[in-house]
Every structure is written in structure tokens, then in C-alpha cells.
VODO-231515 format. One record per residue: residue number from 1; residue in three letters; x, y, z of N, C-alpha, C in turn. Coordinates in nm, 2 decimals, decimal comma. Example, Ala and Ser with C-alpha at 12.3 -4.5 7.8 and 13.67 -1.06 7.14 Angstrom:
SITE; i; aa; n_X; n_Y; n_Z; ca_X; ca_Y; ca_Z; c_X; c_Y; c_Z
SITE; 1; ALA; 1,32; -0,57; 0,78; 1,23; -0,45; 0,78; 1,32; -0,33; 0,78
SITE; 2; SER; 1,28; -0,22; 0,71; 1,37; -0,11; 0,71; 1,29; 0,00; 0,79
//
This chain:
SITE; i; aa; n_X; n_Y; n_Z; ca_X; ca_Y; ca_Z; c_X; c_Y; c_Z
SITE; 1; UNK; 8,91; 13,97; 9,53; 8,84; 14,07; 9,61; 8,89; 14,20; 9,56
SITE; 2; UNK; 8,79; 14,29; 9,55; 8,82; 14,43; 9,52; 8,90; 14,49; 9,63
SITE; 3; UNK; 8,97; 14,60; 9,60; 9,05; 14,66; 9,70; 9,03; 14,82; 9,69
SITE; 4; UNK; 8,91; 14,86; 9,67; 8,88; 15,00; 9,66; 8,91; 15,07; 9,79
SITE; 5; UNK; 8,88; 15,01; 9,90; 8,91; 15,07; 10,03; 9,06; 15,09; 10,05
SITE; 6; UNK; 9,13; 14,98; 10,03; 9,28; 14,99; 10,05; 9,35; 15,10; 9,97
SITE; 7; UNK; 9,31; 15,10; 9,84; 9,36; 15,21; 9,75; 9,33; 15,35; 9,80
SITE; 8; UNK; 9,20; 15,37; 9,84; 9,16; 15,50; 9,89; 9,23; 15,53; 10,02
SITE; 9; UNK; 9,25; 15,44; 10,11; 9,31; 15,46; 10,24; 9,46; 15,51; 10,21
SITE; 10; UNK; 9,53; 15,43; 10,13; 9,67; 15,47; 10,10; 9,68; 15,61; 10,03
SITE; 11; UNK; 9,59; 15,63; 9,94; 9,59; 15,76; 9,87; 9,57; 15,88; 9,97
SITE; 12; UNK; 9,47; 15,87; 10,05; 9,44; 15,97; 10,15; 9,56; 15,99; 10,25
SITE; 13; UNK; 9,61; 15,87; 10,30; 9,72; 15,88; 10,40; 9,84; 15,95; 10,34
SITE; 14; UNK; 9,88; 15,91; 10,22; 10,00; 15,96; 10,15; 9,98; 16,11; 10,12
SITE; 15; UNK; 9,85; 16,15; 10,08; 9,83; 16,29; 10,04; 9,85; 16,38; 10,15
SITE; 16; UNK; 9,84; 16,34; 10,27; 9,86; 16,43; 10,39; 10,00; 16,40; 10,46
SITE; 17; UNK; 10,07; 16,31; 10,40; 10,21; 16,29; 10,44; 10,22; 16,21; 10,57
SITE; 18; UNK; 10,13; 16,12; 10,59; 10,13; 16,03; 10,71; 10,20; 15,90; 10,68
SITE; 19; UNK; 10,27; 15,85; 10,77; 10,33; 15,71; 10,75; 10,24; 15,60; 10,80
SITE; 20; UNK; 10,26; 15,49; 10,75; 10,19; 15,37; 10,80; 10,21; 15,35; 10,95
SITE; 21; UNK; 10,34; 15,37; 10,99; 10,38; 15,36; 11,13; 10,29; 15,45; 11,22
SITE; 22; UNK; 10,28; 15,58; 11,18; 10,21; 15,68; 11,26; 10,06; 15,63; 11,27
SITE; 23; UNK; 10,00; 15,60; 11,16; 9,86; 15,55; 11,16; 9,84; 15,43; 11,25
SITE; 24; UNK; 9,93; 15,34; 11,24; 9,93; 15,21; 11,32; 9,93; 15,25; 11,47
SITE; 25; UNK; 10,03; 15,34; 11,50; 10,04; 15,38; 11,64; 9,91; 15,44; 11,69
SITE; 26; UNK; 9,85; 15,53; 11,61; 9,73; 15,60; 11,66; 9,61; 15,50; 11,67
SITE; 27; UNK; 9,61; 15,40; 11,58; 9,50; 15,30; 11,59; 9,53; 15,19; 11,69
SITE; 28; UNK; 9,65; 15,18; 11,74; 9,68; 15,08; 11,84; 9,70; 14,94; 11,77
SITE; 29; UNK; 9,74; 14,94; 11,65; 9,76; 14,81; 11,57; 9,91; 14,81; 11,52
SITE; 30; UNK; 9,95; 14,70; 11,47; 10,08; 14,69; 11,41; 10,08; 14,75; 11,27
SITE; 31; UNK; 10,20; 14,79; 11,23; 10,22; 14,85; 11,10; 10,18; 14,75; 10,99
SITE; 32; UNK; 10,21; 14,63; 11,01; 10,16; 14,52; 10,92; 10,01; 14,52; 10,89
SITE; 33; UNK; 9,94; 14,55; 11,00; 9,79; 14,56; 10,99; 9,75; 14,67; 10,89
SITE; 34; UNK; 9,81; 14,79; 10,91; 9,78; 14,90; 10,82; 9,81; 14,86; 10,68
SITE; 35; UNK; 9,93; 14,80; 10,66; 9,97; 14,76; 10,53; 9,87; 14,66; 10,47
SITE; 36; UNK; 9,82; 14,57; 10,55; 9,72; 14,47; 10,50; 9,59; 14,53; 10,47
SITE; 37; UNK; 9,55; 14,64; 10,54; 9,43; 14,72; 10,51; 9,45; 14,77; 10,37
SITE; 38; UNK; 9,57; 14,83; 10,34; 9,60; 14,90; 10,21; 9,61; 14,80; 10,10
SITE; 39; UNK; 9,65; 14,68; 10,13; 9,66; 14,58; 10,02; 9,53; 14,50; 10,00
SITE; 40; UNK; 9,43; 14,52; 10,08; 9,31; 14,45; 10,07; 9,30; 14,32; 10,14
SITE; 41; UNK; 9,40; 14,29; 10,21; 9,40; 14,16; 10,28; 9,31; 14,15; 10,40
SITE; 42; UNK; 9,29; 14,26; 10,47; 9,20; 14,28; 10,58; 9,13; 14,41; 10,57
SITE; 43; UNK; 9,01; 14,41; 10,63; 8,94; 14,54; 10,64; 8,93; 14,58; 10,79
SITE; 44; UNK; 8,94; 14,70; 10,82; 8,92; 14,74; 10,96; 8,78; 14,72; 11,01
SITE; 45; UNK; 8,77; 14,70; 11,14; 8,63; 14,69; 11,20; 8,57; 14,83; 11,20
SITE; 46; UNK; 8,45; 14,84; 11,24; 8,37; 14,97; 11,23; 8,44; 15,07; 11,32
SITE; 47; UNK; 8,49; 15,04; 11,44; 8,55; 15,14; 11,52; 8,68; 15,19; 11,46
SITE; 48; UNK; 8,76; 15,10; 11,41; 8,89; 15,15; 11,34; 8,86; 15,23; 11,22
SITE; 49; UNK; 8,76; 15,19; 11,14; 8,72; 15,26; 11,02; 8,69; 15,41; 11,06
SITE; 50; UNK; 8,61; 15,42; 11,16; 8,57; 15,56; 11,20; 8,69; 15,64; 11,25
SITE; 51; UNK; 8,78; 15,57; 11,33; 8,90; 15,63; 11,38; 8,99; 15,67; 11,26
SITE; 52; UNK; 9,01; 15,59; 11,16; 9,09; 15,62; 11,04; 9,03; 15,75; 10,98
SITE; 53; UNK; 8,90; 15,76; 10,96; 8,84; 15,88; 10,90; 8,87; 16,00; 10,99
SITE; 54; UNK; 8,87; 15,99; 11,12; 8,90; 16,10; 11,21; 9,04; 16,14; 11,20
SITE; 55; UNK; 9,13; 16,04; 11,20; 9,28; 16,07; 11,20; 9,32; 16,13; 11,07
SITE; 56; UNK; 9,26; 16,09; 10,96; 9,29; 16,15; 10,83; 9,22; 16,28; 10,80
SITE; 57; UNK; 9,14; 16,32; 10,90; 9,06; 16,45; 10,88; 9,00; 16,46; 10,75
SITE; 58; UNK; 8,92; 16,36; 10,71; 8,86; 16,36; 10,58; 8,75; 16,46; 10,57
SITE; 59; UNK; 8,74; 16,52; 10,45; 8,62; 16,60; 10,42; 8,50; 16,51; 10,41
SITE; 60; UNK; 8,38; 16,57; 10,42; 8,26; 16,49; 10,41; 8,26; 16,40; 10,28
SITE; 61; UNK; 8,30; 16,46; 10,17; 8,31; 16,39; 10,04; 8,40; 16,28; 10,05
SITE; 62; UNK; 8,52; 16,30; 10,10; 8,62; 16,19; 10,11; 8,58; 16,09; 10,21
SITE; 63; UNK; 8,52; 16,13; 10,32; 8,47; 16,03; 10,42; 8,37; 15,94; 10,35
SITE; 64; UNK; 8,28; 16,00; 10,27; 8,18; 15,92; 10,20; 8,25; 15,82; 10,11
SITE; 65; UNK; 8,35; 15,86; 10,03; 8,42; 15,78; 9,94; 8,49; 15,66; 10,01
SITE; 66; UNK; 8,55; 15,69; 10,13; 8,62; 15,58; 10,20; 8,52; 15,48; 10,25
SITE; 67; UNK; 8,42; 15,53; 10,31; 8,32; 15,44; 10,37; 8,25; 15,36; 10,26
SITE; 68; UNK; 8,22; 15,42; 10,15; 8,15; 15,35; 10,04; 8,25; 15,24; 9,98
SITE; 69; UNK; 8,38; 15,28; 9,97; 8,47; 15,18; 9,92; 8,48; 15,06; 10,01
SITE; 70; UNK; 8,47; 15,08; 10,15; 8,48; 14,97; 10,24; 8,36; 14,89; 10,23
SITE; 71; UNK; 8,24; 14,95; 10,22; 8,12; 14,87; 10,20; 8,11; 14,79; 10,07
SITE; 72; UNK; 8,16; 14,86; 9,96; 8,17; 14,79; 9,83; 8,25; 14,66; 9,84
SITE; 73; UNK; 8,37; 14,68; 9,90; 8,46; 14,56; 9,91; 8,39; 14,45; 10,00
SITE; 74; UNK; 8,32; 14,49; 10,10; 8,26; 14,39; 10,19; 8,15; 14,32; 10,12
SITE; 75; UNK; 8,06; 14,39; 10,05; 7,95; 14,33; 9,98; 8,00; 14,24; 9,87
SITE; 76; UNK; 8,10; 14,29; 9,80; 8,16; 14,21; 9,69; 8,21; 14,07; 9,74
SITE; 77; UNK; 8,28; 14,08; 9,85; 8,34; 13,95; 9,90; 8,23; 13,86; 9,96
SITE; 78; UNK; 8,12; 13,92; 10,01; 8,02; 13,84; 10,07; 7,92; 13,78; 9,96
SITE; 79; UNK; 7,90; 13,85; 9,85; 7,80; 13,80; 9,76; 7,86; 13,76; 9,62
SITE; 80; UNK; 7,99; 13,74; 9,62; 8,05; 13,70; 9,50; 8,02; 13,55; 9,47
SITE; 81; UNK; 7,96; 13,52; 9,36; 7,92; 13,38; 9,33; 8,04; 13,29; 9,32
SITE; 82; UNK; 8,03; 13,17; 9,37; 8,13; 13,07; 9,36; 8,15; 13,02; 9,22
SITE; 83; UNK; 8,28; 13,01; 9,17; 8,30; 12,96; 9,04; 8,25; 12,82; 9,02
SITE; 84; UNK; 8,19; 12,80; 8,90; 8,14; 12,66; 8,87; 8,26; 12,58; 8,82
SITE; 85; UNK; 8,25; 12,45; 8,85; 8,36; 12,36; 8,80; 8,35; 12,35; 8,65
SITE; 86; UNK; 8,47; 12,33; 8,59; 8,48; 12,32; 8,45; 8,52; 12,17; 8,42
SITE; 87; UNK; 8,44; 12,11; 8,33; 8,47; 11,97; 8,30; 8,52; 11,96; 8,15
SITE; 88; UNK; 8,61; 11,88; 8,13; 8,67; 11,86; 8,00; 8,58; 11,77; 7,91
SITE; 89; UNK; 8,61; 11,75; 7,79; 8,53; 11,66; 7,70; 8,53; 11,52; 7,75
SITE; 90; UNK; 8,63; 11,47; 7,83; 8,63; 11,34; 7,88; 8,55; 11,33; 8,01
SITE; 91; UNK; 8,48; 11,44; 8,05; 8,40; 11,43; 8,17; 8,48; 11,46; 8,30
SITE; 92; UNK; 8,61; 11,48; 8,29; 8,69; 11,50; 8,41; 8,69; 11,65; 8,44
SITE; 93; UNK; 8,71; 11,67; 8,57; 8,72; 11,81; 8,62; 8,86; 11,86; 8,57
SITE; 94; UNK; 8,85; 11,98; 8,50; 8,98; 12,03; 8,46; 9,03; 12,14; 8,55
//
């Protein structure tokens, strides 16, 4: 899974000197949840995504980048084709 959103979130958060703990407290989630957003393990729901943008006071351009990254990750995970099985010369699945 791509992690464009997580990388952008961490970059914007660190650029203005906010801690994960502060962001988690403001969102009403655990610090581990914010860490998981940044690592690409989870994506915030629509409400928390908008709240993150508000808390980080993003410019229109950066707001667009963060939302686009979130949508890109979501679409990639939803429409990524399943890998096809690979068979060896003996006909067995490798």
C-alpha cells in the first residue's frame, strides 16, 4: 500500500513543531493511532481527516495535497489487482 498520506501528514505536523501526542489529544484518539496514520497502517475517517487539516492550519495548496494523498492511497488499496499465482515447471505452485 502506498503511504503518500502518512508521509505528508508527518511532514506537515513536524514542520510546525507539533507532537503526535498533541495531535492525538486534539483528535480524541490514541498516540498509536496517529503513528499508524503516519506509517500507512490506517487512514483517518472523513471527519478526522478534515479535523487534521484544520488543526495543522494547512494552506489551500497543502490541504489539497493532503486530501489528494489520502484519496490516492485509498484508491490504490481498493483497486490494486491481486497477484497471480506462479507455477513452477513441475506444475506446482511456487
